[in-house]
C-alpha positions, 0 to 999 in steps of 0.5 A: 523649957525653951529650945536654944537651938537656932535655925540656920537652914531656911527655904532659900538654901533648901530650894537652891541645894534641891535644884542643884541636886536635881539638875546637875549632870556631873556628880563630882561637881554636885557633891563639891557644891553640896559640901560648900553650900552646906558649910556656908548655910550652916556657918560650919567649919566644913562638910564632907560627903562620904560614900560607903564601900561595902567591899572594904567596909569603909567610908571614902570621901568624895567631896569636902569643903573647909576641911584640910587635906591632912584631915581628909587623909587622916586614915581609913574610916571603917564602919562596923557593919553589925553595930554601927549607928551608920546603918541605922540610917538616922542622923547622929550628932556628936557633941564632943569629938574628943570624948565620944567613943564613936569617933575614930580620930579624936586627936586629928579632929582637935588639931583640925579645930572640930568640936562637934559633928552632925552626920546625916545618912545618904539613903536610897530605897532604905539602903545607906549609901554614905553620909553627909558630915557637917563639922563645927568649931563649937558644940551648938546642936542643930535645930530639928527643922535643919536636921529634917531638911538635911535628911530630905536633901541626903535622900535626894542625893541618894537617888542621884547616886543610884541613878548615876550608878545605873546609868554607868552600868547601862552605858557599859552594857551598851558599849559591850553590845556595840562591840559584839559581832552582829551575828551574836546580836540576832534574836536579842 
């Protein structure tokens, strides 16, 4: 049987987004450009980049493109820590947002014109940090090569997010040390 899925993401787009991920200094600008570039590359309805807050057990939007503010603010996106496909760290394709039981806001998706969604985990060192969600106005499935490319880009983004967090931590430690009296720094 012939595969009817069409590739939409080629080396040109992959290289462009990869370069952006590895060179941007501003994480907010990076995620916004990544959401826009992903939407355009896949001719999708939109894209959201969401990060997981392990204290709140929910996903928070850090960047979107092509999606209305009303949809972004539809409500919290809770993640069932024990039973969620999210924590398996594998891409998930939802063909019908209105009938899939994993979808928390099917009416809002219908209002937004979202029919299907690909969710690609953002991982670093085996830990899922968030997800890149590509929303479509149709139910066309993604080509396996496109999904693989998005997994690689999501892993790169995961490394950048981890690096950014470590850099922020070290800057806070450095600032705290700079504020200590010199006598307290002796011997360090």
